[in-house]
C-alpha positions in Angstrom: 105.2 77.1 71.5 103.6 80.1 73.2 103.3 80.2 76.9 100.1 78.7 78.2 97.6 81.2 79.4 96.0 78.9 82.0 95.0 81.3 84.7 92.4 84.0 84.7 93.8 87.6 84.7 93.9 89.4 88.0 92.8 93.0 87.1 93.9 94.5 90.4 97.4 93.0 90.1 97.7 94.1 86.5 96.5 97.6 87.3 99.0 97.9 90.2 101.8 96.8 88.0 100.7 99.3 85.3 100.7 102.2 87.8 104.0 101.2 89.1 105.6 101.0 85.7 104.1 104.1 84.1 104.2 106.4 87.2 106.8 104.9 89.4 104.5 104.7 92.4 104.4 101.6 94.6 101.0 100.0 94.8 100.4 97.1 97.3 97.4 94.9 97.5 96.5 94.0 101.0 93.3 93.1 102.9 90.6 95.7 102.7 92.8 98.7 103.2 92.5 101.7 100.9 95.0 104.4 102.0 98.2 106.1 101.2 101.4 105.8 103.3 103.7 108.7 102.7 106.9 107.0 103.7 110.1 106.1 101.7 108.9 105.2 99.2 105.2 106.3 99.3 102.9 103.4 99.0 99.3 103.2 98.0 97.3 100.4 99.6 94.4 98.9 97.8 92.1 96.0 98.7 93.2 92.5 97.5 90.4 91.8 95.2 91.5 89.0 92.9 89.5 88.2 89.8 87.0 91.0 90.6 84.7 92.4 88.0 85.7 95.6 86.2 82.6 97.5 87.4 83.5 96.8 91.0 87.0 98.1 90.7 86.4 101.5 88.9 86.2 103.5 92.2 89.5 101.9 93.4 91.1 102.7 90.1 90.2 106.3 90.4 91.4 106.5 94.0 94.7 104.9 93.1 95.3 107.1 90.1 94.4 110.3 91.9 96.6 109.6 94.8 99.5 108.5 92.5 99.1 111.8 90.7 99.5 113.6 94.1 102.6 111.6 94.8 104.1 112.3 91.5 103.2 116.0 90.9 102.3 117.7 94.2 104.6 119.5 96.4 103.6 118.7 100.0 106.0 121.2 101.5 104.1 124.1 99.9 100.9 123.7 101.8 102.3 122.1 105.0 101.8 125.4 106.8 98.4 126.2 105.5 96.7 128.0 108.4 93.1 126.7 108.0 91.1 123.9 106.4 89.0 126.4 104.3 92.0 127.5 102.4 93.4 123.9 102.2 90.0 122.6 100.7 89.9 125.3 98.1 93.6 124.8 97.2 93.0 121.0 97.1 90.3 121.6 94.5 92.7 123.6 92.3 95.5 121.1 92.9 93.2 118.2 91.9 92.6 119.8 88.5 96.3 120.5 88.1 97.5 117.0 88.9 94.8 115.2 87.0 95.8 117.3 83.9 99.4 116.2 84.3 98.2 112.6 84.8 96.4 112.5 81.5 99.6 113.3 79.7 101.5 110.5 81.4 98.9 107.9 81.8 96.7 107.4 78.6 93.1 106.7 79.5 93.3 108.3 82.9 90.6 110.9 82.1 87.9 108.4 81.3 88.9 106.2 84.2 88.9 109.1 86.7 85.5 110.3 85.4 83.8 107.0 85.6 85.3 106.1 89.0 84.5 109.5 90.5 80.9 109.5 89.5 80.5 105.8 90.3 82.1 106.2 93.7 80.0 109.2 94.6 76.8 107.4 93.5 77.7 104.5 95.8 78.6 106.3 99.0 76.1 109.3 98.8 73.0 107.0 99.3 71.1 108.8 96.7 71.9 112.3 98.0 73.5 114.9 95.6 77.2 115.4 96.0 76.6 119.1 95.9 73.7 120.8 97.7 71.1 122.0 95.1 70.7 125.5 96.5 73.3 128.2 97.3 73.9 128.9 100.9 73.9 132.6 100.0 70.2 132.5 98.9 67.7 133.9 101.4 65.7 130.7 101.4 68.7 128.8 102.8 69.2 131.0 105.8 67.4 128.4 108.0 69.8 125.7 106.8 72.8 127.9 107.7 71.3 128.6 111.2 70.9 124.9 111.6 74.5 124.2 110.8 75.5 126.9 113.3 73.5 125.4 116.1 75.2 122.1 115.5 78.5 123.8 115.8 77.3 125.8 118.9 77.8 129.1 117.1 75.7 132.2 118.0 73.0 132.2 115.4 71.6 135.5 116.8 74.5 137.4 115.3 73.4 138.4 111.8 76.9 139.2 110.7 78.2 135.8 111.9 75.4 134.1 110.0 76.5 135.9 106.8 80.1 134.7 107.4 79.0 131.1 108.0 76.9 131.2 104.8 80.0 132.3 102.8 82.1 129.7 104.5 79.6 127.0 103.5 79.3 128.3 100.0 83.0 128.3 99.4 83.0 124.4 99.8 80.0 124.2 97.5 81.5 126.5 94.9 84.8 124.7 94.9 82.9 121.4 94.1 80.9 123.0 91.3 84.1 124.5 89.8 85.7 121.0 89.7 82.7 119.5 88.1 82.6 122.2 85.5 86.3 122.2 84.8 86.7 118.4 84.6 83.4 117.9 82.7 82.0 115.3 85.2 78.4 114.2 84.3 76.9 115.8 87.4 74.4 118.6 87.8 75.9 122.1 88.0 72.7 123.8 89.2 73.0 127.7 89.1 76.9 127.7 88.6 76.7 129.3 85.1 75.0 132.3 86.7 76.7 132.1 90.2 78.1 135.4 91.5 81.4 133.9 92.3 81.9 132.0 89.0 83.7 135.0 87.4 86.1 135.2 90.3 87.0 131.5 90.1 87.4 131.6 86.3 89.4 134.8 86.4 91.9 133.8 89.2 92.4 130.3 87.7 93.4 131.5 84.2 95.9 130.5 83.2 95.6 127.1 84.9 98.1 126.4 87.7 101.2 124.5 86.6 102.6 123.9 90.1 101.5 123.5 93.6 102.8 127.0 94.5 100.7 128.6 91.7 97.6 126.7 92.8 98.1 127.9 96.4 98.5 131.5 95.2 95.3 131.2 93.2 93.4 129.9 96.3 94.6 132.8 98.4 93.5 135.4 95.8 90.0 133.8 95.5 89.4 133.9 99.2 90.7 137.5 99.5 88.5 138.7 96.6 85.4 136.9 98.0 86.0 138.0 101.6 85.5 134.5 103.0 86.6 133.9 106.6 87.4 130.7 108.5 84.6 130.8 111.1 84.1 127.1 111.9 85.5 125.9 115.2 87.5 123.2 113.5 88.8 125.4 110.6 92.1 126.1 112.3 94.9 123.8 111.4 97.1 123.6 114.6 100.4 124.1 112.7 101.4 126.8 115.2 101.6 124.0 117.9 104.1 122.1 115.7 106.1 125.3 115.1 106.1 126.0 118.9 107.4 122.5 119.5 110.2 123.0 117.1 111.1 126.3 118.9 111.1 124.6 122.3 113.3 121.8 121.0 115.8 124.3 119.7 115.7 126.2 123.0 116.3 122.9 124.9 119.2 121.9 122.6 120.7 125.4 123.1 120.5 125.0 126.8 122.3 121.6 126.6 125.0 123.1 124.5 125.5 125.9 127.0 125.8 123.4 129.8 128.3 121.3 128.0 130.3 124.4 127.0 130.5 125.6 130.6 131.6 122.1 131.8 134.3 122.1 129.1 135.5 125.5 130.2 135.7 124.3 133.8 137.7 121.2 132.9 140.0 123.3 130.7 140.6 125.7 133.7 141.4 122.8 135.9 143.9 121.4 133.4 145.6 124.8 133.0 146.0 125.4 136.7 147.4 121.9 137.1 150.0 122.4 134.3 151.3 125.5 136.2 151.9 123.8 139.6 155.4 122.7 140.7 154.2 119.2 141.2 153.4 119.0 137.4 157.0 120.1 136.6 158.4 117.6 139.1 156.4 114.8 137.5 157.6 115.7 134.0 161.3 115.6 135.3 160.7 112.2 137.0 159.2 110.8 133.7 162.2 112.1 131.8 164.6 110.4 134.3 162.8 107.1 133.9 163.1 107.3 130.1 166.8 108.0 130.4 167.4 105.2 132.9 165.5 102.7 130.6 167.7 103.7 127.7 170.9 103.3 129.7 169.7 99.8 130.9 169.1 98.7 127.3 172.5 99.9 126.2 174.2 98.1 129.0 172.4 94.9 128.2 173.4 95.2 124.6 177.1 95.8 125.6 176.9 92.7 127.8 178.6 94.7 130.6 177.3 93.2 133.8 178.7 95.9 136.2 177.2 98.7 134.1 174.0 96.8 133.7 173.7 96.4 137.5 174.2 100.1 138.0 171.7 101.0 135.2 169.0 98.7 136.8 169.6 100.3 140.2 169.2 103.8 138.8 166.0 102.6 136.9 164.4 101.3 140.1 165.2 104.6 141.9 163.8 106.7 139.0 160.6 104.7 138.9 160.1 105.1 142.7 160.7 108.9 142.2 158.2 109.0 139.4 155.5 107.2 141.5 156.1 109.6 144.4 155.9 112.6 142.0 152.6 111.3 140.4 151.0 110.8 143.8 151.9 114.3 144.8 150.6 115.7 141.5 147.3 113.7 141.7 146.8 115.1 145.3 147.4 118.7 143.9 145.0 118.1 140.9 142.3 116.9 143.2 142.7 120.0 145.4 142.6 122.3 142.4 139.5 120.5 140.9 137.6 120.9 144.1 138.4 124.6 144.2 137.5 125.3 140.6 134.2 123.2 140.9 133.3 125.2 144.0 133.9 128.5 142.1 131.8 127.3 139.1 129.0 125.5 141.1 126.6 128.4 141.0 126.9 129.0 137.2 126.6 125.3 136.3 123.6 124.9 138.7 121.8 127.7 137.0 122.6 126.3 133.5 121.5 122.8 134.6 118.2 124.0 135.9 117.6 125.9 132.7 118.4 122.8 130.7 116.0 120.7 132.8 113.2 123.3 132.5 113.5 123.7 128.8 113.8 119.9 128.3 110.5 119.4 130.1 108.9 122.2 128.0 110.3 120.6 124.8 108.9 117.2 125.9 105.5 118.7 126.6 105.7 120.5 123.3 106.6 117.4 121.4 103.6 115.5 122.9 101.3 118.4 121.9 102.8 118.5 118.4 102.3 114.7 118.1 98.6 115.2 119.0 98.3 118.1 116.6 100.0 116.1 113.9 97.5 113.2 114.3 94.6 115.7 114.2 96.0 117.3 111.0 96.5 114.0 109.4 93.0 112.7 110.2 91.3 116.0 109.1 93.6 116.3 106.0 92.7 112.8 104.8 89.0 113.8 104.8 89.6 117.1 103.0 92.0 115.5 100.4 89.6 112.7 99.6 86.5 114.8 99.4 84.7 111.9 101.1 84.6 111.5 104.9 86.1 108.4 106.5 82.7 106.7 107.2 81.6 107.1 103.5 85.0 105.8 102.4 84.6 102.7 104.6 81.1 102.3 103.2 82.5 102.4 99.7 85.0 99.6 100.5 82.2 97.5 102.1 80.0 98.0 99.0 82.8 96.9 96.7 83.7 93.9 98.9 80.1 92.8 99.0 79.7 93.0 95.3 82.9 91.1 94.8 81.9 88.3 97.2 78.3 88.1 96.2 78.3 85.9 93.1 76.8 82.5 93.4 79.1 79.5 93.5 77.3 77.9 90.4 78.2 80.9 88.3 81.9 80.4 89.0 81.6 76.6 88.2 79.7 77.3 85.0 82.5 79.5 83.8 85.1 76.8 84.7 86.0 74.6 81.7 85.0 70.9 82.2 83.4 71.5 85.6 80.1 69.8 85.0 81.2 66.8 83.1 80.6 63.2 84.4 81.5 62.7 88.0 82.9 66.2 88.4 79.5 67.7 89.0 78.8 65.3 91.8 82.3 65.3 93.3 82.7 69.1 93.7 83.8 69.7 97.3 82.0 72.3 99.4 79.3 73.0 96.9 76.7 73.5 99.6 78.9 75.6 101.9 77.2 78.9 102.8 80.5 80.8 102.8 81.5 83.3 100.1 82.7 82.0 96.7 85.7 84.2 95.9 89.1 82.9 96.7 91.2 85.8 97.8 94.5 86.0 99.9 94.7 88.7 102.5 98.2 89.7 101.7 100.9 88.1 99.4 103.9 90.2 100.4 105.2 87.5 102.8 104.8 84.6 100.3 108.2 83.1 99.5 109.9 80.2 97.8 113.0 78.5 99.5 115.6 76.3 97.9 116.3 73.3 100.1 120.0 72.3 100.8 121.2 68.8 100.1 122.8 67.0 103.0 124.8 63.7 103.2 122.0 62.0 105.0 119.6 63.0 102.2 121.9 61.5 99.6 122.1 58.3 101.6 118.3 58.0 102.0 117.8 58.5 98.3 120.4 55.9 97.4 118.6 53.4 99.8 115.2 54.3 98.1 116.7 53.7 94.6 118.2 50.3 95.6 114.9 49.3 97.1 113.0 49.9 93.9 115.7 49.3 91.3 113.8 46.6 89.6 110.7 48.7 89.3 112.7 51.7 88.0 114.3 49.6 85.4 111.0 48.1 84.2 109.3 51.6 84.2 112.2 53.0 82.2 112.1 50.4 79.5 108.3 50.6 79.2 108.4 54.4 78.9 111.4 54.4 76.6 109.1 53.2 73.7 106.8 56.2 74.3 109.6 58.9 73.9 109.8 61.3 71.1 111.5 59.8 68.0 115.1 60.4 67.2 116.1 63.2 64.9 119.0 62.6 62.5 121.0 65.2 60.6 124.1 65.1 58.5 127.4 66.5 59.8 129.8 67.5 57.1 133.6 68.1 57.2 133.9 65.2 59.5 137.2 63.3 60.1 135.5 59.9 59.7 132.4 58.4 58.1 131.3 58.1 54.5 132.8 60.1 51.6 131.1 63.4 51.0 130.3 63.4 47.2 130.7 67.2 47.2 134.3 66.7 48.5 135.3 63.8 46.2 137.2 65.9 43.7 139.7 66.7 46.5 140.5 62.9 46.7 141.0 62.8 42.9 143.3 65.7 43.0 145.3 64.3 45.9 145.9 61.0 44.0 147.7 62.9 41.4 150.2 64.3 43.9 148.5 67.7 44.6 149.0 69.0 48.2 145.3 68.9 49.2 143.9 68.3 52.8 141.7 65.2 52.6 141.3 64.7 56.4 137.8 66.3 56.4 136.1 65.0 53.2 133.8 62.7 55.1 130.3 63.1 56.4 128.4 61.3 59.2 124.9 61.1 60.6 124.3 62.6 64.0 121.2 61.3 66.0 119.7 63.5 68.8 117.1 62.7 71.2 114.3 65.3 71.9 112.0 64.1 74.6 109.6 67.0 73.9 108.2 66.6 77.4 108.9 68.3 80.7 107.7 66.9 84.1 107.0 68.7 87.3 106.5 66.9 90.6 104.7 68.8 93.3 104.8 67.4 96.8 102.4 68.3 99.6 104.6 69.1 102.6 101.8 69.8 105.1 101.6 68.4 108.7 99.0 65.7 107.7 101.6 64.2 105.4 103.6 63.1 108.4 100.8 60.8 109.6 101.4 57.0 109.6 100.0 54.7 107.0 99.1 51.0 107.2 102.1 48.8 106.6 104.6 51.2 108.2 106.1 54.5 107.2 104.4 57.9 106.7 102.7 59.7 103.9 105.7 62.0 103.3 108.1 59.0 103.2 106.0 57.5 100.4 106.0 60.8 98.6 109.8 60.9 98.9 110.2 57.5 97.5 108.0 58.3 94.6 110.1 61.4 93.9 113.3 59.4 94.1 112.0 56.6 91.7 110.5 59.0 89.2 113.7 61.1 89.1 115.8 58.0 88.2 113.3 57.1 85.5 113.4 60.6 84.0 117.1 60.9 84.3 117.4 57.6 82.3 115.1 58.8 79.7 116.9 62.3 79.5 113.5 64.1 80.3 113.8 67.4 82.0 112.0 67.6 85.3 111.8 69.5 88.6 110.6 68.6 92.1 108.8 71.1 94.2 107.0 71.2 97.6 104.6 73.5 99.3 103.5 74.5 102.8 102.8 77.7 104.7 104.7 80.1 106.9 102.4 80.1 110.0 104.8 82.0 112.2 104.9 85.0 109.7 101.1 85.4 110.1 101.9 87.4 113.3 103.6 90.1 111.2 100.3 90.9 109.4 97.8 93.2 110.9 94.4 91.6 110.5 91.2 91.4 112.4 88.7 88.6 113.0 86.5 90.1 110.2 89.5 89.7 107.8 89.7 86.0 108.5 86.0 85.7 107.6 86.3 87.7 104.5 89.5 86.4 103.0 90.1 82.8 102.0 93.6 82.6 103.6 95.7 84.8 105.8 98.9 82.7 106.5 101.6 83.2 103.9 102.4 80.6 101.2 105.8 78.8 101.2 107.1 76.9 98.2 110.0 74.5 98.3 112.4 74.0 95.4 113.9 70.6 95.9 115.2 70.3 92.3 114.9 72.9 89.5 115.1 72.0 85.8 118.7 73.2 85.7 119.8 71.2 88.7 121.3 67.7 88.6 120.9 66.5 92.2 117.4 65.3 93.3 118.2 64.0 96.8 117.2 67.2 98.5 113.6 66.0 98.8 114.9 63.8 101.6 116.3 66.8 103.6 114.7 68.2 106.6 112.1 71.0 106.1 109.2 72.6 108.0 105.8 70.9 107.5 102.8 73.2 108.5 99.6 73.9 106.6 98.9 73.6 102.9 97.3 75.9 100.2 96.9 73.3 97.4 95.2 75.5 94.9 97.9 78.2 95.0 100.6 75.5 95.1 99.2 73.9 91.9 98.9 77.4 90.2 102.5 78.2 91.2 103.9 74.9 89.9 101.8 75.1 86.7 103.0 78.6 86.0 106.6 77.5 86.3 105.9 74.5 84.1 104.2 76.7 81.5 107.4 78.6 81.0 109.0 75.5 79.5 109.5 75.2 75.7 108.7 71.5 75.4 105.6 70.4 73.6 104.1 68.4 76.4 104.1 69.3 80.1 103.1 67.0 82.9 102.4 68.2 86.4 102.0 65.4 89.0 100.7 66.4 92.4 101.5 64.1 95.3 99.1 64.9 98.1 96.7 63.5 100.7 93.9 65.7 99.2 93.2 67.7 102.3 93.7 71.5 101.8 93.9 73.1 105.2 95.4 76.2 106.8 95.1 78.1 110.0 92.7 81.0 110.1 91.5 80.1 106.6 88.2 79.3 104.9 88.4 75.5 104.3 85.5 75.4 101.9 87.1 78.2 99.7 90.4 76.4 99.8 88.8 73.2 98.4 86.8 75.1 95.8 89.9 77.0 94.7 91.8 73.7 94.3 88.9 72.3 92.4 88.5 75.1 89.9 92.3 75.4 89.5 92.5 71.7 88.6 89.6 72.0 86.1 91.1 75.0 84.4 94.4 73.1 83.9 92.8 69.9 82.8 90.8 72.0 80.2 94.0 72.9 78.5 95.3 69.4 77.8 94.9 70.0 74.1 97.5 72.7 74.5 100.0 70.3 76.0 99.6 70.8 79.7 98.5 67.7 81.6 97.7 67.3 85.3 97.7 64.1 87.4 97.7 63.3 91.1 99.0 60.6 93.3 96.9 60.2 96.4 98.8 59.1 99.5 96.4 56.8 101.6 93.5 59.1 100.7 90.7 58.8 98.1 89.9 62.5 98.4 92.3 63.3 95.5 89.8 61.8 93.1 87.4 64.6 94.0 89.8 67.2 92.6 91.8 65.5 89.9 90.5 63.6 86.9 93.7 61.6 86.4 94.4 60.3 89.9 95.8 57.2 91.5 95.7 56.3 95.2 98.3 54.0 97.1 98.1 52.8 100.7 101.3 50.8 101.0 104.8 50.9 99.7 104.2 47.9 97.4 101.5 49.8 95.5 103.8 52.7 94.6 105.5 51.3 91.5 102.5 50.5 89.5 100.6 53.7 90.6 103.4 55.9 89.4 103.7 53.9 86.2 100.1 54.1 85.4 100.0 57.9 85.8 103.1 58.6 83.7 102.3 56.0 81.1 98.7 57.2 80.8 99.7 60.7 80.0 102.7 59.9 77.9 100.8 57.2 76.0 98.2 59.8 75.0 100.9 62.0 73.4 101.6 61.4 69.7 104.3 62.8 67.6 104.6 63.0 63.9 106.5 60.0 62.6 106.6 58.2 65.9 106.3 54.4 65.9 103.9 52.9 68.4 
């Protein structure tokens, strides 16, 4: 059976995976960010818009593809020292055409996607204004516009020569944009570009097209030289010289440190040399040699067991050690005297070197701070130049996309949900009148994780107690469900050592009776019966903090859930039905690792990461881990049901049953509770709509009627005594609805 497609496609996630696979660029969905982090590896951040419409995502697709092409095909070192932003902007225009051409060959469909997203994004952020000014700044009628720009930049507008330079500077930006539109074929107006006086220069210098960043940079330089355009704006200069100066100062400081260390090493070497030439050093060496000789004589005497000789050797050893100590004291005194003398002689030289080192270190520190400021300025301005859209308009684009994503009415979502308006479901929908946005969207999924719980001796003991407590119910449930299993399948096994005679092998028996040497040990056949349950069960337990609340009659909600898991596992083991036991909560402490604002908590449905527990996988045998200790925090029921259903959909069995054990209260810190409830509701309806495909969803409510608002097949228990029949009704209702060809009822 094919895997069940029970969840709507997430276009953003699929697109991110496609870019990563085809271009090898890491794409991460997080919050409302839209930026590029040039680290190791480079990462493109896109807003986490799950289930958004295609038309809302086109500008984001274009941004991602364009930046991915830069990461793959651009050489950032080539233009790192670009002296001004005018040259960088023109080179960036040529580079964009180069990298998008390369992208089209490696990413089919990129051309149409880039064109649509470029035009769509421009139309959204320009507020109806043209992306390129309609009139040329070189025209006489635009002179007043040029003067207005100069006054805004506090330039001298009375200087006619300067006005002409500013007009050329403004026109180079306009001409670069028109050249891109013409070269890429974007459906935007070109105005007078076909007759523009600079068009021939652009066309001539960009043929043949640039095949590398280096060639594009050379083309930009030649265009500017031929047109005679000068960088006259106050913010045209890129402060790369400040960074170069900081590197020079750092090298000078390092050289001063090396000189100081070398002088200190020379001083120490001179002290050691003079010490080795003193009589005290020679006397110390003789004393050490005498001690070594005396120790050897003492060992020999001890080995010969000669007491008189041993006594004499020990006496000589004591005298030699006293002489060595006296020689060492005299040598240390002499070494101290020599060290003071050499240090005094080298003090002036070292003092000069130390002062030089301190001064150059201070200069290097100041240069590093200036370089850091310059680097921040370059990074901020480069981002504007590279994106062709300033920061405010880019933020506006994100805001527009987010508003369009979150604006659809709740009723539209429910109308598209299978089975949402049938019977009691239309009335029971939770949060239908809530004024909050409809879309369920996680801020960041990078910290979501699944943990496998370890089994402990205490957990095994608790499970054994639960099984003994409900042994009668387990036996009764097993027998009642055994009749609903899939039928036995029988097949013949040939060449068996026992059984009935295989007619096809009967001739061997006849030959053997006549005395021929024939092997008749495997002339039999037998019938082998195999049981195929054709059903897989997944038990999902709510491990939130509210499950630790007490219930009437004693115990807690989680203790009831654990007993249900223990009893159901025994029943399924007896029936040879594959099953798994899962749990879910959140990782509230990891929320501090995410950088989010109060606005993000209002925009996104949940911020805290999701945590899944694996108590027993299908391949595991032990099921007592559900009684182990684990953290119980918040709960994201909709995502938990999605996670468990996706795991269950991977199974090959014909029928799949997901049982949710919960108190029906989705809740998480810094989350939109109405959206959590709506997400659980729509997820449950989507799964229930696929029952004809073999996926069944049921719920066991623990002392809480709210589960009936989300799940059509739900039972509620409020005491331990109600547990057996509730579990039985859920399992029997689903399994009883399953029919198999040839099965007897």
